[in-house]
N, C-alpha and C positions, 0 to 999 in steps of 0.2 A: 491557452488550450489546457483543458483538464479532462479527467475521466473519473467516473465513479466505478470502483471495483469492489468485488465481493471476495472475502477470504476469511476463514475461521468463523463463519456465521455473522460477520459484521460487514458494514459497508464503509468505504473510505473514499474521500475526494483526494485524488493524486495529481501531481504535476511532474514534469520532467525534472530530475535532479533532487527530488524531495526524498528525505530519509523518513522512514515510517516504522513504528513498532507494531507488529501484528502477532496473532496467535502463532505458537511454534509450528514451523514447517519441517517436515522430515527431509531436509535438503542440507548438504554440507556447506561450510563457508566458501564463498567465492563462486558458487554455482549460480546459474541463471534460472529464473523461474518466470513462468507466464501467468498473469493474473486474469481472472474472469471479468470482463467489462460489463457494466450494466447501462452506462450512458457515456457518450463522448461529445464534448462541446469544444468547438473551435470557432470563436467569434459568433457569427450568426448561424453557423452550421451545427445542428444538433442531430446526433445519430443514436437511435435506440430501436428496440424491437428486433426484427429479423435482420436488419442491416448490421447488427453488432458482430456478425461473423467476419466482417471486414476489418474490425478494430483489433489491434494487438497492443497489449500492455506488457512490456518486458521489464524485469527487475533483477537485481543481483543481491544475493544474500551477503550482508556485511558481517553479521555475527549473530550468535545466540546469547540471550540474556535471561535474567529472571527479574520479575517485577518486585515491587516493594512488599514487605511482609505485612499481611493483613491479620489482625487479631480478632478472633471470634470468641465471644464470651456468652455463655448461657447461664442464667441465674434465676432461681425461683425462691422468693423470700419465704421465710418461716418453714422451709422444708429441708434445709441443709443441702440443697442441690446447686452445685457450681461445676461448670465445665469450661475449660479454656482450650482453644484450638488455634492453629495458625495456617496460613496459606500463602504460597508464593507462586505466581503464575509464570509458566514457561513462555518466553517471548522470542521472536526473531526480528532483528533489525534488517530492513531491506532498503535499497536505494533504487528509485525508479529510473531506468535508463532511457527508455523512449516510449512514447505513445504515438502510434501511427495508424492511419486509415489507409487501407489498400487502395492504390491508385492515386494517392495524394503524396505530397512531399513529407519527409520524415518529421520535421519539426520547424518551429518558428526560429529556433536558435540557428539551424542550418541556413535558413533564409537570411537571417541577419549577418551571418558570417560570409555568405556569398555576396551580399550587397557591400559589405565592408571591403572585400577583396576587389570588387569592381570599382569602387570609389578610389581605392589606393592605386590601382593600375593605370 
C-alpha cells in the first residue's frame, strides 16, 4: 500500500513508517500534519480523482534540518566579472504514520498483527 502526496510543490511516493525530507513546514517538532493525497494504491485498488476525499495521509514532524550547501558561481571571461553565492535549503523531516481509506481497515500492518494474534491464541 502506498500513496502519492503533494507538498512544497513536489510529489512524493510514501508508505507507512517511511521517513521523508520535504520543504520546510511551519509546524513545530512532534506535531501531526496531514498531507494532500493525489493517488492511493492498495494492491488492485487504485483511488484517484474525486474519491481522494476519502483518503487520509497522516505524518508526524520529526525535526527541522538544513540541506547541503550549494555553491553558485558566475563568471564572465575577459571582463573581470566573478560572483560567488551559496544556498542551503530549509527542510523538514517527517515520518508517515498511516495511510487510510475511509471505510477500509487502517493498514496492512494491523491486519498482519491481528492474524499473528489469532494464530498464537
